[in-house]
N, C-alpha and C positions, 0 to 999 in steps of 0.2 A: 560693540562689534566683536571683541575678543571672546566674550561669553558665547556668542553665536558660533564662532569658529571652534571653541572647545566642545560645544554640543555636537556639531557636525563631525568633528574628529572622533569623538566618543562613539557616535552612531556608526561611523565607518569601521572603526576597530571592532566593535561588537559584531557587525555584519561579516567582516572578514574572518573573525575567529569562528563564527558559526559555519561559514563555508569551508574553512580549512579542516574543521573537526567533523564534518559530515561524512557519513559512511554509506557504502552501497551494500544493500542486502539483496540476496537472490532467493526467489521462491520459484521452484520448478512446478510447472502445471502439467498434470497428467504423467508424472514420472513413471517410467517403466510400463506405460500403457495402462496404468491404474487410474481410478477416479480419486486422485489425491492432489493436494497442494503440499509440496515438501520444501521446507518444514510447514507443518500445519499451523504452528504458532510462532510468530516472530516477536521477540521481546527485547526490551532495552533500547527502543528507538528514541532518538533525540531530534530536536528541532533541526531541520536541514537534511536529515538522513533521507535516502531514497531507496525504495523497494522496487526491484525490477522483477517482473513476472516473465519467466522464460518457458515457452511452450516446448515440452518434450514430446508429447503425442496427443492425438485426439482433438475433438471439436469441443471447446470449452469457453466459458466466460469468466470474468472476475467482476462480480457484482456486489457492491457494498450492501450491508444490512444494518439496521439500527440495533441489532442484537436481540437476544443474547447469542452467544456463540452457538452455531448450529442452526440459527434462524434462516429460513429460506424465503424471506420476504424482503424485496428490494427496499433500500433506504429511501426515506423521504428527504434526507438532508445532504447526502453525499452522492455525486453523480457517478454513473457507470465508469469503471476503470477500463474494462475492455468488453465490448459486445461479443456474443458467441462467434468464434472463428476457429479454424484449424491451423492457421498460420498468420499471425498478425503481420501487417506490412510495415510496422514500426516497433521501436522498443516500447514495451508496456511498463510504465513506471508510475509510482505513487510517491509523492514527496510529503514528508512530515512538515507541516506548516504550523504557525501559531494557533490557527483556528481548528487544527485537526483534533478530534476527540481523543481522550486517553486510550481508547481502544476502538479500532476499526475492524468490524467483522465483515467477511465477504464469503461468497459462495458461487457455485456454478449453476446458471439458470437452465442449462441444457437438460431436457428430459427429466429423469429422476436422479441426476448426479448428486444434488444436495442431500436428498433423502438417503442416498447410498454412502454419505459421509464426506462429500467433496465440499468442504467449507474450511475456513481458517480465520486467523485473527492477526492483527498488527497491534502491538501494545507499546505505549510510550513508557520510558523509564520513570 
């Protein structure tokens, strides 16, 4: 019984430590009215970190790609982060989980935005 309690306590401590050390990163969508995600590359992400996409302007999406960086083809493995919109009705976030790939590429599916350079990446540490 005490061995089970020790395992549960260890699991709780690891979970708590992950939550406490998690950071919030911000990616601005359409900053300054441009076809950009700013920053274009977010690096050093750890398990539990959250990336929040904040709309500055325009009608855009945040659509994952299986890569490489700059790919404008939707991912077969990661669901849409945010469908095209000019003003999301909720916080648009992406959490780094255990099954998150070491790099998540994303792009805007609206018109030719991706071809014009509207793509980015999230990279784990």
